[in-house]
Gaussian input, Z-matrix of N, CA and C with variables (Angstrom, degrees):
# hf/3-21g

backbone

0 1
 N
 C     1     B1
 C     2     B2     1     A1
 N     3     B3     2     A2     1     D1
 C     4     B4     3     A3     2     D2
 C     5     B5     4     A4     3     D3
 N     6     B6     5     A5     4     D4
 C     7     B7     6     A6     5     D5
 C     8     B8     7     A7     6     D6
 N     9     B9     8     A8     7     D7
 C    10    B10     9     A9     8     D8
 C    11    B11    10    A10     9     D9
 N    12    B12    11    A11    10    D10
 C    13    B13    12    A12    11    D11
 C    14    B14    13    A13    12    D12
 N    15    B15    14    A14    13    D13
 C    16    B16    15    A15    14    D14
 C    17    B17    16    A16    15    D15
 N    18    B18    17    A17    16    D16
 C    19    B19    18    A18    17    D17
 C    20    B20    19    A19    18    D18
 N    21    B21    20    A20    19    D19
 C    22    B22    21    A21    20    D20
 C    23    B23    22    A22    21    D21
 N    24    B24    23    A23    22    D22
 C    25    B25    24    A24    23    D23
 C    26    B26    25    A25    24    D24
 N    27    B27    26    A26    25    D25
 C    28    B28    27    A27    26    D26
 C    29    B29    28    A28    27    D27
 N    30    B30    29    A29    28    D28
 C    31    B31    30    A30    29    D29
 C    32    B32    31    A31    30    D30
 N    33    B33    32    A32    31    D31
 C    34    B34    33    A33    32    D32
 C    35    B35    34    A34    33    D33
 N    36    B36    35    A35    34    D34
 C    37    B37    36    A36    35    D35
 C    38    B38    37    A37    36    D36
 N    39    B39    38    A38    37    D37
 C    40    B40    39    A39    38    D38
 C    41    B41    40    A40    39    D39
 N    42    B42    41    A41    40    D40
 C    43    B43    42    A42    41    D41
 C    44    B44    43    A43    42    D42
 N    45    B45    44    A44    43    D43
 C    46    B46    45    A45    44    D44
 C    47    B47    46    A46    45    D45
 N    48    B48    47    A47    46    D46
 C    49    B49    48    A48    47    D47
 C    50    B50    49    A49    48    D48
 N    51    B51    50    A50    49    D49
 C    52    B52    51    A51    50    D50
 C    53    B53    52    A52    51    D51
 N    54    B54    53    A53    52    D52
 C    55    B55    54    A54    53    D53
 C    56    B56    55    A55    54    D54
 N    57    B57    56    A56    55    D55
 C    58    B58    57    A57    56    D56
 C    59    B59    58    A58    57    D57
 N    60    B60    59    A59    58    D58
 C    61    B61    60    A60    59    D59
 C    62    B62    61    A61    60    D60
 N    63    B63    62    A62    61    D61
 C    64    B64    63    A63    62    D62
 C    65    B65    64    A64    63    D63
 N    66    B66    65    A65    64    D64
 C    67    B67    66    A66    65    D65
 C    68    B68    67    A67    66    D66
 N    69    B69    68    A68    67    D67
 C    70    B70    69    A69    68    D68
 C    71    B71    70    A70    69    D69
 N    72    B72    71    A71    70    D70
 C    73    B73    72    A72    71    D71
 C    74    B74    73    A73    72    D72
 N    75    B75    74    A74    73    D73
 C    76    B76    75    A75    74    D74
 C    77    B77    76    A76    75    D75
 N    78    B78    77    A77    76    D76
 C    79    B79    78    A78    77    D77
 C    80    B80    79    A79    78    D78
 N    81    B81    80    A80    79    D79
 C    82    B82    81    A81    80    D80
 C    83    B83    82    A82    81    D81
 N    84    B84    83    A83    82    D82
 C    85    B85    84    A84    83    D83
 C    86    B86    85    A85    84    D84
 N    87    B87    86    A86    85    D85
 C    88    B88    87    A87    86    D86
 C    89    B89    88    A88    87    D87
 N    90    B90    89    A89    88    D88
 C    91    B91    90    A90    89    D89
 C    92    B92    91    A91    90    D90
 N    93    B93    92    A92    91    D91
 C    94    B94    93    A93    92    D92
 C    95    B95    94    A94    93    D93
 N    96    B96    95    A95    94    D94
 C    97    B97    96    A96    95    D95
 C    98    B98    97    A97    96    D96
 N    99    B99    98    A98    97    D97
 C   100   B100    99    A99    98    D98
 C   101   B101   100   A100    99    D99
 N   102   B102   101   A101   100   D100
 C   103   B103   102   A102   101   D101
 C   104   B104   103   A103   102   D102
 N   105   B105   104   A104   103   D103
 C   106   B106   105   A105   104   D104
 C   107   B107   106   A106   105   D105
 N   108   B108   107   A107   106   D106
 C   109   B109   108   A108   107   D107
 C   110   B110   109   A109   108   D108
 N   111   B111   110   A110   109   D109
 C   112   B112   111   A111   110   D110
 C   113   B113   112   A112   111   D111
 N   114   B114   113   A113   112   D112
 C   115   B115   114   A114   113   D113
 C   116   B116   115   A115   114   D114
 N   117   B117   116   A116   115   D115
 C   118   B118   117   A117   116   D116
 C   119   B119   118   A118   117   D117
 N   120   B120   119   A119   118   D118
 C   121   B121   120   A120   119   D119
 C   122   B122   121   A121   120   D120
 N   123   B123   122   A122   121   D121
 C   124   B124   123   A123   122   D122
 C   125   B125   124   A124   123   D123
 N   126   B126   125   A125   124   D124
 C   127   B127   126   A126   125   D125
 C   128   B128   127   A127   126   D126
 N   129   B129   128   A128   127   D127
 C   130   B130   129   A129   128   D128
 C   131   B131   130   A130   129   D129
 N   132   B132   131   A131   130   D130
 C   133   B133   132   A132   131   D131
 C   134   B134   133   A133   132   D132
 N   135   B135   134   A134   133   D133
 C   136   B136   135   A135   134   D134
 C   137   B137   136   A136   135   D135
 N   138   B138   137   A137   136   D136
 C   139   B139   138   A138   137   D137
 C   140   B140   139   A139   138   D138
 N   141   B141   140   A140   139   D139
 C   142   B142   141   A141   140   D140
 C   143   B143   142   A142   141   D141
 N   144   B144   143   A143   142   D142
 C   145   B145   144   A144   143   D143
 C   146   B146   145   A145   144   D144
 N   147   B147   146   A146   145   D145
 C   148   B148   147   A147   146   D146
 C   149   B149   148   A148   147   D147
 N   150   B150   149   A149   148   D148
 C   151   B151   150   A150   149   D149
 C   152   B152   151   A151   150   D150
 N   153   B153   152   A152   151   D151
 C   154   B154   153   A153   152   D152
 C   155   B155   154   A154   153   D153
 N   156   B156   155   A155   154   D154
 C   157   B157   156   A156   155   D155
 C   158   B158   157   A157   156   D156
 N   159   B159   158   A158   157   D157
 C   160   B160   159   A159   158   D158
 C   161   B161   160   A160   159   D159
 N   162   B162   161   A161   160   D160
 C   163   B163   162   A162   161   D161
 C   164   B164   163   A163   162   D162
 N   165   B165   164   A164   163   D163
 C   166   B166   165   A165   164   D164
 C   167   B167   166   A166   165   D165
 N   168   B168   167   A167   166   D166
 C   169   B169   168   A168   167   D167
 C   170   B170   169   A169   168   D168
 N   171   B171   170   A170   169   D169
 C   172   B172   171   A171   170   D170
 C   173   B173   172   A172   171   D171
 N   174   B174   173   A173   172   D172
 C   175   B175   174   A174   173   D173
 C   176   B176   175   A175   174   D174
 N   177   B177   176   A176   175   D175
 C   178   B178   177   A177   176   D176
 C   179   B179   178   A178   177   D177
 N   180   B180   179   A179   178   D178
 C   181   B181   180   A180   179   D179
 C   182   B182   181   A181   180   D180
 N   183   B183   182   A182   181   D181
 C   184   B184   183   A183   182   D182
 C   185   B185   184   A184   183   D183
 N   186   B186   185   A185   184   D184
 C   187   B187   186   A186   185   D185
 C   188   B188   187   A187   186   D186
 N   189   B189   188   A188   187   D187
 C   190   B190   189   A189   188   D188
 C   191   B191   190   A190   189   D189
 N   192   B192   191   A191   190   D190
 C   193   B193   192   A192   191   D191
 C   194   B194   193   A193   192   D192
 N   195   B195   194   A194   193   D193
 C   196   B196   195   A195   194   D194
 C   197   B197   196   A196   195   D195
 N   198   B198   197   A197   196   D196
 C   199   B199   198   A198   197   D197
 C   200   B200   199   A199   198   D198
 N   201   B201   200   A200   199   D199
 C   202   B202   201   A201   200   D200
 C   203   B203   202   A202   201   D201
 N   204   B204   203   A203   202   D202
 C   205   B205   204   A204   203   D203
 C   206   B206   205   A205   204   D204
 N   207   B207   206   A206   205   D205
 C   208   B208   207   A207   206   D206
 C   209   B209   208   A208   207   D207
 N   210   B210   209   A209   208   D208
 C   211   B211   210   A210   209   D209
 C   212   B212   211   A211   210   D210
 N   213   B213   212   A212   211   D211
 C   214   B214   213   A213   212   D212
 C   215   B215   214   A214   213   D213
 N   216   B216   215   A215   214   D214
 C   217   B217   216   A216   215   D215
 C   218   B218   217   A217   216   D216
 N   219   B219   218   A218   217   D217
 C   220   B220   219   A219   218   D218
 C   221   B221   220   A220   219   D219
 N   222   B222   221   A221   220   D220
 C   223   B223   222   A222   221   D221
 C   224   B224   223   A223   222   D222
 N   225   B225   224   A224   223   D223
 C   226   B226   225   A225   224   D224
 C   227   B227   226   A226   225   D225
 N   228   B228   227   A227   226   D226
 C   229   B229   228   A228   227   D227
 C   230   B230   229   A229   228   D228
 N   231   B231   230   A230   229   D229
 C   232   B232   231   A231   230   D230
 C   233   B233   232   A232   231   D231
 N   234   B234   233   A233   232   D232
 C   235   B235   234   A234   233   D233
 C   236   B236   235   A235   234   D234
 N   237   B237   236   A236   235   D235
 C   238   B238   237   A237   236   D236
 C   239   B239   238   A238   237   D237
 N   240   B240   239   A239   238   D238
 C   241   B241   240   A240   239   D239
 C   242   B242   241   A241   240   D240
 N   243   B243   242   A242   241   D241
 C   244   B244   243   A243   242   D242
 C   245   B245   244   A244   243   D243
 N   246   B246   245   A245   244   D244
 C   247   B247   246   A246   245   D245
 C   248   B248   247   A247   246   D246
 N   249   B249   248   A248   247   D247
 C   250   B250   249   A249   248   D248
 C   251   B251   250   A250   249   D249
 N   252   B252   251   A251   250   D250
 C   253   B253   252   A252   251   D251
 C   254   B254   253   A253   252   D252
 N   255   B255   254   A254   253   D253
 C   256   B256   255   A255   254   D254
 C   257   B257   256   A256   255   D255
 N   258   B258   257   A257   256   D256
 C   259   B259   258   A258   257   D257
 C   260   B260   259   A259   258   D258
 N   261   B261   260   A260   259   D259
 C   262   B262   261   A261   260   D260
 C   263   B263   262   A262   261   D261
 N   264   B264   263   A263   262   D262
 C   265   B265   264   A264   263   D263
 C   266   B266   265   A265   264   D264
 N   267   B267   266   A266   265   D265
 C   268   B268   267   A267   266   D266
 C   269   B269   268   A268   267   D267
 N   270   B270   269   A269   268   D268
 C   271   B271   270   A270   269   D269
 C   272   B272   271   A271   270   D270

   B1=1.4283
   B2=1.5213
   B3=1.3138
   B4=1.4583
   B5=1.5215
   B6=1.3196
   B7=1.4600
   B8=1.5247
   B9=1.3206
   B10=1.4593
   B11=1.5212
   B12=1.3108
   B13=1.4540
   B14=1.5220
   B15=1.3226
   B16=1.4500
   B17=1.5192
   B18=1.3352
   B19=1.4570
   B20=1.5220
   B21=1.3152
   B22=1.4618
   B23=1.5301
   B24=1.3197
   B25=1.4676
   B26=1.5293
   B27=1.3156
   B28=1.4750
   B29=1.5310
   B30=1.3205
   B31=1.4659
   B32=1.5273
   B33=1.3127
   B34=1.4646
   B35=1.5308
   B36=1.3339
   B37=1.4648
   B38=1.5284
   B39=1.3117
   B40=1.4630
   B41=1.5270
   B42=1.3111
   B43=1.4558
   B44=1.5276
   B45=1.3494
   B46=1.4672
   B47=1.5337
   B48=1.3144
   B49=1.4609
   B50=1.5193
   B51=1.3384
   B52=1.4639
   B53=1.5257
   B54=1.3318
   B55=1.4606
   B56=1.5168
   B57=1.3284
   B58=1.4607
   B59=1.5168
   B60=1.3183
   B61=1.4574
   B62=1.5245
   B63=1.3479
   B64=1.4549
   B65=1.5239
   B66=1.3225
   B67=1.4624
   B68=1.5239
   B69=1.3134
   B70=1.4665
   B71=1.5292
   B72=1.3284
   B73=1.4625
   B74=1.5265
   B75=1.3091
   B76=1.4632
   B77=1.5258
   B78=1.3195
   B79=1.4667
   B80=1.5280
   B81=1.3283
   B82=1.4624
   B83=1.5298
   B84=1.3102
   B85=1.4711
   B86=1.5295
   B87=1.3081
   B88=1.4644
   B89=1.5284
   B90=1.3335
   B91=1.4622
   B92=1.5194
   B93=1.3201
   B94=1.4602
   B95=1.5182
   B96=1.3244
   B97=1.4613
   B98=1.5254
   B99=1.3268
   B100=1.4574
   B101=1.5248
   B102=1.3239
   B103=1.4611
   B104=1.5248
   B105=1.3419
   B106=1.4605
   B107=1.5225
   B108=1.3173
   B109=1.4661
   B110=1.5171
   B111=1.3342
   B112=1.4595
   B113=1.5200
   B114=1.3219
   B115=1.4564
   B116=1.5182
   B117=1.3229
   B118=1.4575
   B119=1.5226
   B120=1.3255
   B121=1.4587
   B122=1.5229
   B123=1.3324
   B124=1.4661
   B125=1.5271
   B126=1.3178
   B127=1.4669
   B128=1.5230
   B129=1.3176
   B130=1.4640
   B131=1.5201
   B132=1.3216
   B133=1.4611
   B134=1.5213
   B135=1.3193
   B136=1.4633
   B137=1.5244
   B138=1.3304
   B139=1.4612
   B140=1.5240
   B141=1.3116
   B142=1.4558
   B143=1.5204
   B144=1.3216
   B145=1.4602
   B146=1.5255
   B147=1.3270
   B148=1.4630
   B149=1.5252
   B150=1.3240
   B151=1.4625
   B152=1.5242
   B153=1.3286
   B154=1.4640
   B155=1.5243
   B156=1.3256
   B157=1.4608
   B158=1.5193
   B159=1.3176
   B160=1.4587
   B161=1.5234
   B162=1.3300
   B163=1.4616
   B164=1.5184
   B165=1.3076
   B166=1.4557
   B167=1.5203
   B168=1.3197
   B169=1.4602
   B170=1.5235
   B171=1.3450
   B172=1.4679
   B173=1.5285
   B174=1.3204
   B175=1.4642
   B176=1.5227
   B177=1.3160
   B178=1.4583
   B179=1.5167
   B180=1.3109
   B181=1.4577
   B182=1.5223
   B183=1.2846
   B184=1.4602
   B185=1.5216
   B186=1.3109
   B187=1.4569
   B188=1.5130
   B189=1.2902
   B190=1.4586
   B191=1.5206
   B192=1.2918
   B193=1.4604
   B194=1.5204
   B195=1.3180
   B196=1.4561
   B197=1.5241
   B198=1.3199
   B199=1.4652
   B200=1.5273
   B201=1.3349
   B202=1.4628
   B203=1.5265
   B204=1.3289
   B205=1.4593
   B206=1.5296
   B207=1.3182
   B208=1.4594
   B209=1.5262
   B210=1.3288
   B211=1.4612
   B212=1.5234
   B213=1.3095
   B214=1.4515
   B215=1.5120
   B216=1.3157
   B217=1.4597
   B218=1.5259
   B219=1.3159
   B220=1.4538
   B221=1.5266
   B222=1.3368
   B223=1.4592
   B224=1.5290
   B225=1.3021
   B226=1.4657
   B227=1.5230
   B228=1.3161
   B229=1.4696
   B230=1.5283
   B231=1.3303
   B232=1.4684
   B233=1.5300
   B234=1.3104
   B235=1.4637
   B236=1.5276
   B237=1.3314
   B238=1.4663
   B239=1.5270
   B240=1.3288
   B241=1.4664
   B242=1.5235
   B243=1.3244
   B244=1.4679
   B245=1.5272
   B246=1.3242
   B247=1.4740
   B248=1.5290
   B249=1.3312
   B250=1.4615
   B251=1.5246
   B252=1.3287
   B253=1.4665
   B254=1.5252
   B255=1.3253
   B256=1.4704
   B257=1.5282
   B258=1.3111
   B259=1.4638
   B260=1.5278
   B261=1.3289
   B262=1.4628
   B263=1.5242
   B264=1.3237
   B265=1.4647
   B266=1.5158
   B267=1.3269
   B268=1.4653
   B269=1.5158
   B270=1.3192
   B271=1.4653
   B272=1.4904
   A1=107.29
   A2=116.03
   A3=120.88
   A4=107.96
   A5=116.32
   A6=121.65
   A7=108.51
   A8=116.05
   A9=121.15
   A10=108.55
   A11=114.84
   A12=120.40
   A13=110.61
   A14=114.94
   A15=121.78
   A16=109.31
   A17=116.63
   A18=121.05
   A19=110.07
   A20=115.54
   A21=120.39
   A22=110.35
   A23=117.36
   A24=122.65
   A25=110.53
   A26=116.38
   A27=123.49
   A28=112.66
   A29=116.00
   A30=119.90
   A31=112.35
   A32=117.71
   A33=121.13
   A34=111.34
   A35=117.19
   A36=122.04
   A37=108.85
   A38=116.62
   A39=121.30
   A40=107.95
   A41=116.10
   A42=122.73
   A43=110.33
   A44=117.61
   A45=120.11
   A46=111.27
   A47=115.70
   A48=120.79
   A49=113.37
   A50=117.41
   A51=121.14
   A52=110.22
   A53=116.03
   A54=121.21
   A55=108.48
   A56=115.91
   A57=122.42
   A58=110.89
   A59=115.63
   A60=122.69
   A61=105.82
   A62=116.67
   A63=121.22
   A64=112.01
   A65=115.47
   A66=121.17
   A67=111.88
   A68=117.37
   A69=121.38
   A70=113.11
   A71=117.83
   A72=121.46
   A73=110.53
   A74=116.06
   A75=121.91
   A76=112.83
   A77=117.77
   A78=121.70
   A79=113.59
   A80=117.94
   A81=120.65
   A82=112.46
   A83=117.88
   A84=121.08
   A85=112.42
   A86=117.55
   A87=121.26
   A88=112.86
   A89=117.30
   A90=121.10
   A91=113.28
   A92=118.15
   A93=120.63
   A94=112.85
   A95=117.44
   A96=121.34
   A97=110.05
   A98=116.51
   A99=120.91
   A100=112.58
   A101=117.52
   A102=122.30
   A103=109.88
   A104=115.58
   A105=119.08
   A106=106.68
   A107=117.38
   A108=121.19
   A109=109.66
   A110=115.16
   A111=118.52
   A112=108.52
   A113=114.80
   A114=122.12
   A115=108.83
   A116=115.78
   A117=122.10
   A118=109.40
   A119=116.26
   A120=121.11
   A121=112.57
   A122=117.38
   A123=121.21
   A124=111.97
   A125=116.80
   A126=121.00
   A127=109.25
   A128=115.67
   A129=119.94
   A130=109.83
   A131=114.13
   A132=121.51
   A133=108.06
   A134=116.59
   A135=121.07
   A136=108.11
   A137=115.47
   A138=121.73
   A139=109.40
   A140=115.81
   A141=119.92
   A142=108.08
   A143=116.12
   A144=120.43
   A145=107.59
   A146=114.98
   A147=120.88
   A148=109.55
   A149=116.65
   A150=120.98
   A151=113.47
   A152=118.20
   A153=119.10
   A154=111.04
   A155=116.75
   A156=120.82
   A157=113.45
   A158=117.12
   A159=120.78
   A160=109.26
   A161=116.20
   A162=121.07
   A163=109.55
   A164=115.22
   A165=120.37
   A166=108.06
   A167=115.31
   A168=120.88
   A169=108.79
   A170=117.72
   A171=119.56
   A172=110.57
   A173=115.91
   A174=121.03
   A175=109.93
   A176=116.77
   A177=120.99
   A178=110.56
   A179=114.97
   A180=121.53
   A181=107.23
   A182=117.53
   A183=119.87
   A184=113.17
   A185=119.26
   A186=121.76
   A187=110.03
   A188=121.19
   A189=124.78
   A190=110.93
   A191=116.52
   A192=122.03
   A193=107.72
   A194=115.82
   A195=120.66
   A196=111.07
   A197=115.91
   A198=120.59
   A199=111.12
   A200=116.33
   A201=121.44
   A202=108.59
   A203=117.34
   A204=118.93
   A205=113.57
   A206=117.56
   A207=121.36
   A208=110.52
   A209=115.99
   A210=120.95
   A211=111.65
   A212=117.29
   A213=121.65
   A214=109.69
   A215=115.18
   A216=120.91
   A217=109.12
   A218=116.02
   A219=121.48
   A220=106.06
   A221=116.93
   A222=119.69
   A223=112.10
   A224=115.94
   A225=121.76
   A226=112.20
   A227=117.60
   A228=120.39
   A229=112.26
   A230=118.21
   A231=122.24
   A232=113.05
   A233=118.07
   A234=120.51
   A235=112.40
   A236=117.46
   A237=119.47
   A238=111.25
   A239=117.21
   A240=120.84
   A241=110.54
   A242=116.83
   A243=120.81
   A244=109.78
   A245=117.08
   A246=120.47
   A247=111.31
   A248=116.81
   A249=120.37
   A250=110.92
   A251=116.93
   A252=120.40
   A253=110.04
   A254=116.85
   A255=120.79
   A256=111.22
   A257=117.05
   A258=120.64
   A259=111.99
   A260=116.67
   A261=121.39
   A262=112.94
   A263=116.64
   A264=119.36
   A265=110.79
   A266=114.77
   A267=120.00
   A268=107.98
   A269=117.03
   A270=119.38
   A271=111.13
   D1=141.60
   D2=175.90
   D3=-108.25
   D4=128.15
   D5=176.87
   D6=-120.36
   D7=154.63
   D8=177.13
   D9=-118.93
   D10=155.67
   D11=-179.79
   D12=-69.65
   D13=141.64
   D14=174.90
   D15=-135.51
   D16=151.52
   D17=179.23
   D18=-150.21
   D19=151.18
   D20=173.63
   D21=-99.01
   D22=8.44
   D23=178.96
   D24=-94.27
   D25=144.78
   D26=175.14
   D27=50.86
   D28=43.40
   D29=-178.84
   D30=-71.45
   D31=-8.67
   D32=176.65
   D33=-80.65
   D34=-10.53
   D35=178.49
   D36=-112.43
   D37=106.56
   D38=179.55
   D39=-111.06
   D40=121.43
   D41=-177.34
   D42=-102.99
   D43=166.17
   D44=177.07
   D45=-53.86
   D46=132.74
   D47=-179.04
   D48=91.88
   D49=0.69
   D50=179.93
   D51=-113.30
   D52=155.14
   D53=171.41
   D54=-141.11
   D55=157.66
   D56=-173.07
   D57=-119.02
   D58=137.86
   D59=170.60
   D60=-114.95
   D61=121.78
   D62=-175.90
   D63=-108.05
   D64=150.06
   D65=179.65
   D66=-62.33
   D67=-22.54
   D68=-179.43
   D69=-85.71
   D70=-5.43
   D71=178.94
   D72=-67.47
   D73=146.62
   D74=-177.81
   D75=-55.89
   D76=-43.55
   D77=-175.93
   D78=-95.87
   D79=14.27
   D80=-174.45
   D81=-55.72
   D82=-42.29
   D83=-176.51
   D84=-57.34
   D85=-31.89
   D86=-179.45
   D87=-69.50
   D88=-20.92
   D89=-175.34
   D90=-72.86
   D91=-23.85
   D92=-176.68
   D93=80.31
   D94=4.21
   D95=179.20
   D96=-84.81
   D97=164.42
   D98=179.27
   D99=-111.70
   D100=-22.14
   D101=-174.79
   D102=-135.53
   D103=166.17
   D104=168.59
   D105=-53.12
   D106=131.81
   D107=-176.12
   D108=-138.42
   D109=131.79
   D110=174.21
   D111=-107.62
   D112=146.16
   D113=-179.29
   D114=-118.18
   D115=141.11
   D116=-176.46
   D117=-113.93
   D118=105.83
   D119=-179.42
   D120=-73.04
   D121=-9.46
   D122=177.52
   D123=-73.37
   D124=-18.44
   D125=-177.74
   D126=-122.52
   D127=100.08
   D128=179.11
   D129=-117.52
   D130=152.59
   D131=-179.15
   D132=-133.56
   D133=136.54
   D134=175.38
   D135=-92.65
   D136=126.28
   D137=179.78
   D138=-128.92
   D139=149.70
   D140=171.69
   D141=-76.06
   D142=139.83
   D143=177.49
   D144=-84.26
   D145=78.26
   D146=-179.41
   D147=-141.92
   D148=179.59
   D149=-175.02
   D150=-70.48
   D151=-10.50
   D152=174.09
   D153=-67.56
   D154=-31.13
   D155=-176.26
   D156=-116.04
   D157=-28.01
   D158=-174.90
   D159=-130.49
   D160=123.37
   D161=177.47
   D162=-126.00
   D163=155.22
   D164=176.10
   D165=-68.64
   D166=132.47
   D167=-179.96
   D168=-71.22
   D169=134.81
   D170=177.47
   D171=-57.57
   D172=139.56
   D173=-178.73
   D174=-65.89
   D175=129.83
   D176=176.26
   D177=-110.59
   D178=1.28
   D179=174.30
   D180=-144.59
   D181=168.28
   D182=-173.96
   D183=-75.13
   D184=-43.87
   D185=-178.51
   D186=-138.09
   D187=149.97
   D188=-12.17
   D189=-79.39
   D190=147.93
   D191=178.01
   D192=-84.36
   D193=128.28
   D194=-176.90
   D195=-68.02
   D196=139.35
   D197=176.24
   D198=-114.55
   D199=-2.98
   D200=176.22
   D201=-133.34
   D202=163.26
   D203=177.87
   D204=-77.06
   D205=1.58
   D206=-179.35
   D207=-68.19
   D208=124.09
   D209=179.31
   D210=-104.51
   D211=-11.84
   D212=-178.55
   D213=-172.38
   D214=-175.18
   D215=-179.77
   D216=-133.36
   D217=167.50
   D218=169.34
   D219=-97.88
   D220=102.82
   D221=-178.51
   D222=-62.27
   D223=153.38
   D224=-179.29
   D225=-58.22
   D226=-24.48
   D227=-179.55
   D228=-64.38
   D229=-15.11
   D230=178.94
   D231=-98.43
   D232=-5.38
   D233=-175.47
   D234=-58.08
   D235=-40.92
   D236=179.54
   D237=-63.51
   D238=-39.84
   D239=178.42
   D240=-62.69
   D241=-39.25
   D242=178.40
   D243=-67.23
   D244=-43.39
   D245=178.58
   D246=-60.81
   D247=-42.83
   D248=179.44
   D249=-64.37
   D250=-42.13
   D251=177.90
   D252=-63.49
   D253=-42.17
   D254=-179.38
   D255=-64.68
   D256=-32.53
   D257=179.60
   D258=-68.72
   D259=-18.10
   D260=-178.39
   D261=-110.84
   D262=22.77
   D263=179.42
   D264=-63.69
   D265=143.52
   D266=174.75
   D267=-71.32
   D268=140.03
   D269=-178.77
   D270=-111.88

């Protein structure tokens, strides 16, 4: 699995290769994030999809009980932002 760095710091500064997901976005709730978060496609890391890196989040409510470590998704409404960031990757 390839993951990219994300941060909720300095989200007002977006550089080439980065995109922002904001709490005010229509699909924000689907992301599983808690704050405005920017992601940097210039910094990617390859990780094994195993319990060393990904664990099931402890249940904080009764149903539904999570069976995967996935806490959210990247909604299709962000695909264009990701494509634009990818088009500006540092080489």
